[in-house]
C-alpha positions as CSV (number, residue, x, y, z in Angstrom):
1,M,12.4,-20.3,14.9
2,Q,9.8,-19.3,12.4
3,K,11.1,-17.6,9.2
4,K,10.0,-14.0,8.9
5,E,7.6,-13.1,6.1
6,W,9.1,-11.5,3.1
7,F,7.6,-8.0,3.8
8,A,8.8,-8.1,7.4
9,T,12.4,-8.4,6.3
10,W,12.7,-6.6,2.9
11,F,10.7,-3.5,3.9
12,D,12.8,-3.1,7.0
13,T,16.1,-2.8,5.2
14,K,17.7,0.4,4.0
15,Y,18.2,-1.2,0.6
16,Y,14.4,-1.3,0.0
17,H,14.4,2.5,0.3
18,I,17.5,2.9,-1.9
19,L,15.9,0.9,-4.7
20,Y,12.6,2.8,-4.6
21,Q,14.0,6.2,-3.8
22,D,12.8,7.8,-7.0
23,R,9.1,7.3,-6.4
24,D,7.0,10.1,-7.9
25,D,6.0,12.4,-5.0
26,N,4.2,14.8,-7.5
27,E,2.0,11.9,-8.7
28,A,1.3,10.8,-5.1
29,Q,0.3,14.3,-4.1
30,L,-1.9,14.7,-7.2
31,F,-3.6,11.4,-6.2
32,M,-4.2,12.7,-2.7
33,K,-5.6,16.0,-3.9
34,N,-8.0,14.3,-6.3
35,L,-9.1,11.8,-3.7
36,I,-9.7,14.4,-1.0
37,A,-11.7,16.5,-3.5
38,F,-13.8,13.5,-4.6
39,L,-14.5,12.2,-1.1
40,K,-15.2,15.7,0.1
41,L,-13.4,15.1,3.4
42,K,-13.6,17.9,5.8
43,R,-10.6,19.6,7.4
44,N,-9.6,18.0,10.7
45,S,-11.0,14.7,9.6
46,K,-9.1,11.8,11.2
47,I,-7.3,9.7,8.5
48,L,-5.4,6.4,9.0
49,D,-2.6,5.8,6.5
50,L,-2.4,2.0,6.6
51,A,1.0,0.6,5.6
52,C,2.4,4.2,5.4
53,G,6.0,3.3,4.8
54,R,8.2,6.3,5.7
55,G,5.1,8.5,5.7
56,R,5.2,10.5,2.5
57,H,1.4,10.3,2.0
58,S,0.8,11.0,5.8
59,V,2.9,14.1,5.8
60,Y,1.2,15.5,2.7
61,L,-2.3,14.7,4.0
62,N,-1.5,16.4,7.3
63,S,-0.3,19.5,5.3
64,L,-3.8,19.7,3.8
65,G,-5.3,20.1,7.3
66,F,-6.1,16.5,8.3
67,K,-5.3,14.7,11.5
68,V,-3.3,11.7,10.3
69,K,-2.0,8.6,11.9
70,G,0.5,6.5,9.9
71,V,1.0,2.9,10.7
72,D,3.3,0.3,9.2
73,L,4.8,-3.1,10.1
74,S,8.4,-1.9,9.5
75,K,10.0,-0.6,12.6
76,N,12.7,1.2,10.7
77,S,10.2,3.0,8.4
78,I,8.2,4.2,11.4
79,K,11.4,5.3,13.2
80,Y,12.2,7.4,10.1
81,A,8.6,8.7,9.8
82,K,8.6,9.9,13.4
83,K,11.0,12.6,12.4
84,F,8.0,14.4,10.9
85,K,5.8,13.9,14.0
86,K,3.9,16.9,15.2
87,K,0.4,17.9,16.3
88,G,-2.1,16.1,14.2
89,L,0.5,13.8,12.7
90,K,1.5,10.6,14.5
91,F,3.2,7.3,13.5
92,K,3.1,3.8,15.1
93,V,4.2,0.3,14.3
94,H,1.1,-1.8,13.6
95,D,0.3,-5.0,11.7
96,M,-2.8,-4.5,9.5
97,R,-3.9,-8.1,10.4
98,K,-4.6,-6.8,13.9
99,P,-7.6,-4.6,14.8
100,F,-7.2,-0.8,15.3
101,K,-7.9,0.7,18.7
102,K,-9.5,3.9,17.3
103,K,-11.9,4.8,14.6
104,Y,-11.3,7.1,11.6
105,H,-13.3,9.2,9.1
106,A,-11.1,7.6,6.4
107,I,-8.6,4.8,6.0
108,F,-6.2,4.8,3.1
109,N,-4.3,1.7,2.0
110,L,-2.0,3.0,-0.7
111,F,0.6,2.0,-3.3
112,T,-0.2,-1.7,-3.5
113,S,0.0,-2.5,0.2
114,F,-2.6,-5.3,0.0
115,G,-2.4,-8.8,-1.3
116,Y,0.9,-9.7,0.5
117,F,-0.6,-12.7,2.3
118,N,-1.0,-16.3,1.4
119,D,-4.7,-16.9,1.9
120,D,-8.1,-15.4,1.3
121,K,-9.0,-15.5,5.0
122,T,-6.2,-13.0,5.9
123,N,-7.2,-10.6,3.1
124,I,-10.8,-10.7,4.4
125,Q,-9.5,-10.1,8.0
126,V,-7.6,-7.0,6.9
127,L,-10.8,-5.6,5.2
128,T,-12.8,-6.5,8.4
129,N,-10.3,-4.6,10.5
130,I,-10.7,-1.6,8.1
131,K,-14.5,-1.8,8.4
132,N,-14.3,-1.9,12.2
133,G,-11.9,1.0,12.2
134,L,-14.3,3.3,10.3
135,K,-16.5,5.9,12.0
136,K,-20.1,6.1,11.0
137,N,-20.2,7.2,7.3
138,G,-16.5,6.6,7.1
139,I,-14.7,5.8,3.8
140,A,-11.8,3.5,3.0
141,V,-9.6,3.5,-0.1
142,I,-7.7,0.5,-1.4
143,D,-5.1,1.4,-4.0
144,F,-4.1,-1.8,-5.8
145,M,-2.6,-2.6,-9.2
146,N,-4.7,-3.8,-12.2
147,I,-3.4,-7.3,-12.3
148,E,-4.5,-7.8,-15.9
149,T,-2.2,-5.0,-17.4
150,V,0.6,-5.7,-14.9
151,T,0.9,-9.3,-15.8
152,K,0.5,-8.6,-19.5
153,N,3.4,-6.0,-19.4
154,L,5.6,-7.8,-16.9
155,T,9.3,-7.1,-17.4
156,P,11.0,-10.5,-16.8
157,K,14.5,-9.2,-16.2
158,E,16.3,-5.9,-15.6
159,T,19.2,-4.3,-13.7
160,V,18.6,-1.1,-11.8
161,I,21.5,0.9,-10.5
162,K,20.9,3.1,-7.4
163,D,23.6,4.6,-5.2
164,N,26.2,2.5,-7.0
165,I,24.4,-0.7,-6.2
166,S,23.3,-2.9,-9.1
167,F,19.9,-4.5,-8.3
168,H,19.3,-7.5,-10.5
169,I,15.6,-8.0,-10.7
170,T,13.5,-10.9,-12.1
171,R,9.7,-11.1,-12.3
172,E,7.4,-14.1,-13.0
173,V,4.0,-15.3,-12.1
174,I,4.0,-18.5,-10.0
175,H,0.9,-20.0,-8.3
176,N,-1.2,-16.9,-9.0
177,K,1.4,-14.6,-7.4
178,I,3.8,-12.1,-9.0
179,I,7.2,-13.0,-7.6
180,K,9.9,-10.4,-7.8
181,N,13.4,-11.6,-7.0
182,I,15.9,-8.8,-6.1
183,R,19.6,-9.7,-5.9
184,F,22.6,-7.4,-5.3
185,Q,26.0,-7.3,-3.7
186,V,27.3,-4.8,-1.2
187,E,30.9,-4.9,0.2
188,N,31.3,-8.4,-1.2
189,Q,28.2,-9.6,0.6
190,D,25.4,-11.1,-1.5
191,F,21.8,-10.2,-0.7
192,H,18.6,-11.8,-2.0
193,F,15.1,-10.5,-1.2
194,T,11.7,-11.2,-2.8
195,E,8.4,-9.4,-3.2
196,Q,5.2,-11.5,-3.6
197,V,1.9,-10.0,-4.4
198,Q,-1.3,-12.0,-5.1
199,C,-2.8,-11.7,-8.6
200,L,-6.1,-10.3,-7.3
201,T,-8.7,-9.5,-9.9
202,L,-11.5,-7.0,-9.4
203,D,-14.0,-9.9,-9.0
204,T,-11.8,-11.5,-6.3
205,I,-11.5,-8.3,-4.3
206,K,-15.3,-7.7,-4.7
207,N,-15.8,-11.0,-3.1
208,Y,-13.5,-10.1,-0.2
209,I,-15.3,-6.8,0.3
210,S,-18.7,-8.6,0.4
211,K,-17.4,-11.1,2.9
212,A,-16.0,-8.3,5.1
213,D,-19.5,-6.8,5.1
214,L,-18.3,-3.7,3.2
215,K,-19.9,-1.9,0.2
216,L,-18.0,-1.1,-2.9
217,N,-18.9,2.5,-4.0
218,H,-16.5,3.4,-6.8
219,T,-13.6,1.9,-8.8
220,F,-11.0,4.0,-10.5
221,G,-8.2,3.1,-12.9
222,D,-5.5,5.7,-12.2
223,Y,-4.5,8.5,-9.9
224,K,-6.5,11.1,-11.9
225,L,-9.5,9.0,-10.9
226,N,-10.5,8.0,-14.5
227,A,-12.9,5.1,-14.8
228,F,-11.4,1.6,-14.3
229,D,-10.9,-0.3,-17.5
230,V,-9.7,-3.9,-17.0
231,N,-7.8,-3.9,-20.3
232,T,-6.0,-0.5,-20.1
233,S,-5.9,0.8,-16.5
234,N,-2.7,0.7,-14.6
235,R,-4.3,0.8,-11.2
236,L,-7.3,-0.6,-9.4
237,I,-8.5,1.9,-6.9
238,L,-11.5,0.9,-4.8
239,V,-13.6,3.2,-2.5
240,V,-15.6,1.3,0.1
241,S,-17.8,2.0,3.1
242,K,-19.7,0.2,5.8
């Protein structure tokens, strides 16, 4: 039996959501407001939230007047997100490596939900799927980390306590990937999960974008949409189109 990929197991556990329960919704909403204003998306535009998790961006985008579909590989996350389902807001289990059946005015891939795979070919396939999922004049946004500042400021070791669970976390760069090991104990049972994200530079992603026959229109370095600076920016946000 083939071993499940790390993201297919870790993201589907309740412990993933316990560890990351304090994500900044205000920051996420500010990002969405800034992005919508910059892209000049019209109300009722169809947006695909690709790798939506439990749907926090999807729900907010829908509240702004957009028709949103959130998709994610995690069955448990989609089950949770479906509690918010209503007219103009739908959720579905979907693997981003597979094509989309419908086309959208905008596709958002947010919060470092790219670079999980082991080879360039798969990354290019994901971007090709995004291209084929865009309507004419459609726009896609990839929200990735700035690998230069992240690796430079990597915290090698820390313990994070959430809901009385001590998550022991280590981080290191191995074979051009950031490897994050997460160990904890619940009811005398030991758990160990990993997160692995490729160290993708702007030049590498530009190459992927070109091979997927997409055009890079803009790069930003944070959620306020300031210009990208390879030495100081925390994020690498790319706006692409056909």
